[in-house]
N, C-alpha and C positions, 0 to 999 in steps of 0.2 A: 573124461569127465570127472571120473572119481579121483583118478591121480592128481589131477589139477586141483579140486578142490583140497585133497589132502596136504598137497604142496603148500597151497596157500596158507592152510591153518598152521602148519609148521612154522611158516615164515612169521605169521603174527603173532604166535607164540613166542619166537625169538624176539621180535620187537618189544614185546612185553617184559621179557625177562633182561633185556638190555636195559629197559628203562628201570627196573627193580635194582639193578648194581649200579646204574649211573646215579640213580636218586642216593643209595647207601654212601657211595664214595662223595658224589656232591655235598651231601648233609655233613660228613664227616670231614671233608677236607677243603671244603669252600671252593670247589673246582667247578661247578655246574655240570660236571658229568660228560661233558663233551669228549674227553679223553678215550671215553670208552664207546660213545656212540657214533662217533666219525668213522674210526676205522671198521666198526661193525656193519655201519649201512654201506660205506665204500665196497667191502667185499660182497656183501649181499646184492646190492644193487649190480655189481660187476659180473657176478656168475648167475644172478636169479632174473636179472632185469628189473624192471621195464624200462631202464634208461641206456642209452647207447652213448650219448655225450654228456658233457659237464656232470660226471659221475661225482667227481669229488666236492664240486660247487653244492650239488644237492644234499651229498651226505652234510657238508659244512652247516649249510643254511638250516636244514631239517634239525640238526644236533643243537644249534643256537636256538631256535623256536622251541625245542622242549626243554631246553636249559633254562628258559625264562620262568617254566613253570616250577622246575627242581630249585633254581636259587631263589624265587619268591618264597617258596615255601621255607627253605633255609634261613632266609633272611629276615622273614618275620619272627621265626622262632629265636632269632639271635637277638633281633630288636628287645623282645621280652626279657632276655637275658641279661640284656643290656651289656652286650659283649662287644659292639660295633663301635669303632673310633670314628666318630661323624666327621671331625675335622680332615681326618685322612680324605674321606669320600669327598668333601668339599674340595681338596686341593687337586683331586684328581679328574672331577667330573668334565671340565672343559676339554682337556688333553684327550681324554677316553672319547667324547664325542667326535672330535675330528679323527682322531686316529681309527675307530670303527669305521666310519665311512669311508676313508681313504682305503682300510682294507678290503672292505665289500667291492669298492672299485677295481682294486689289483686283483681280487681274487677272480672276478667277472672276466679280467682280460688274460688270466694265467692257464696255461694248459693244465689240465686235469693230472696228469702225470707228473708234472713238476710240481704242483701243489700236495700230491700225495710223499713225493721224496723229501720235501722240506718238512713236512708234518713228521715222517719217520725220524730224521736227522734230529729235530727238535727234542721229540718226545725221549728218544734214546738219550741225549745228552742231559736232559734234566733228570730223568730217571736215575742215571748213573750219578748224579751229584747227591742225589737225595738218599739213595740207597747204601752207599758206601758211606760211614759216619767219619772216617778220618780224612776225608777230601775238605780243604780249608771253607769255612763258612764266609757268607757274604758279610763284610762290616761297612754299609754304606756311611751311616751316621748313628750317633748314639740314641738318637731319638728321632721320630717322625718330623718332617719340615717340608715347607713348599717344593722342595727339589723333587719330591715323589713325583710330581706332575710331569717330569720329563721321562720317568719311565712310563708314566701313563699313556703317553702318546704310542710309545711303541707298543704296549701292552695292547691298546684298542687296534692297532693295525694287526697284530698277530692273532689278535681274538676273532676278526672278520675273516682274514686270511685263511685262517685253519681251524678255527673252533677251539683253539689250543690255548691261545695268550691270555685269556680271562684269568679265572682263578688258579690257572696251572703256573703263570708268571708272577700274579699278584702276591700271591702266598710265600715264595721264597724271597721276594722283594721286600715285602713287610717284615721278615724275619731279618732282612739286612739292615732294617733301621731299628732293629731290638725291639719290635711290638712283640709282646708275649704270645705264644702259639696259638693258645685260644682266641686272643682278640685278633690275631693274624687270620684265624680261618675264618672267623664273623665277619671282618671288614672284609676279607676276600670274597664271601658270599654277596654281599651288599653290591660290591664294584662289578662283580660278575653279572649280577642281575642287570644292571646298568648297560654294562658293555653288550648282553645278549640281546636286550630291547632295541638299542639303537643299532646293532649289525643286523638283527632281523629286519628291521625297517628298511634299512638301506639295501639289502638285498631284494626286497620285495618290489621297491622302486626301479632297480636296475634289471631286474629278470622278469617282470611282469610281462606275460604273453610269450615268453621265450620257449619255455617247454611245452612240447605239443603232446600232452599226456592228460587226460581229464582227471586222475587222482592228484596231479600237483598245482600248486598255487605258485608260480614263480619257480623258486628254486626249492620250496617246501613241498615233501612227499607228505600227503594228509594222513594216510593209513599209520604210517610208521611215526609221526609226529603224535598222533593221538595215543597209539598204544605206549610208546616210549613216556609220553607225559603222566599218563595214568600211573604206569609202573613206578615213575620216580617219585609223585605224591605220595604214594604209599610207604617209600622206604627213607625219605629225604628226613623226616623227623627221627627216626631211630639213628641216623648218620650224624645229626647235630646231638644228639645224646651222648654218642659215643666221643664225639669231639671233646667233650667236656669231662670224659671220664677216663679215656685210654691213656696208657704213656707216651710221652712225646715222641721218644724214639721209635716206638713201634708205628704211630701215624707217619712219621717220615719214611719209615721202611715200606709200609703199604703204598704211600704215595711214589715212592721211586720205583718200585717192582713194578707196579700198574704201568707206568709210563715208560719203562725200559723195554718191557714184554710187547707192549702195542707198537712202540716206536719200531722194534726189530722187524715185527711182523709186517708193518708197512715197507719197510725197506727191502726186506729179502723175499717176502711169499707173494 
């Protein structure tokens, strides 16, 4: 009994630490923090329990639910700083809605191992792009325009499918439209908030009553959701502050290194 209690305390502490890290990165890069929490929850649930099936789906949905808090805090602060470009959000909203719902349905019917592989591949690919400065930069358009809604559809799908496609892809796409990096981070936070809310609600409708565990509501693991959310609330404001003060190239390298290492772990460990 004592060993079990100690193990639970360690696991719950790790949930909280993951929340601190995801909040910091989410606030700084406008990514919601799912790139940290999805692989973390996947491996913890895989080796520690308490779930045997749909582990990746639970990791994704729980991360999306926690990212609502992180992105909401970041978005609120960015609104006060007047850094969000509202017209971009208006263009993206309808496509994000359709994509997030479709991604949740697709994730529900995809094997957990397949989702893990796709997540790892996408993270390595994107991490490499941002970490190495000599790789060609995206040049989609000279300024934002309604064509961004096309990308928003795919972003919505990946957001719910992997918990990765929100800010992690919105951010580089906005840079491809030559949005200044500070505004790209801020607008990405707002779009991430929208996609996490839609994705979480979609998952709850699809998975309600499926997971036979009292600690879960649909695909959301309640203890980890609470602790990750609390941790992210504490550090998201600091991350937003850093996003307005750190060097642009340093932000890109941090972003890329995190994605690459996490993706490699999901593919090979």
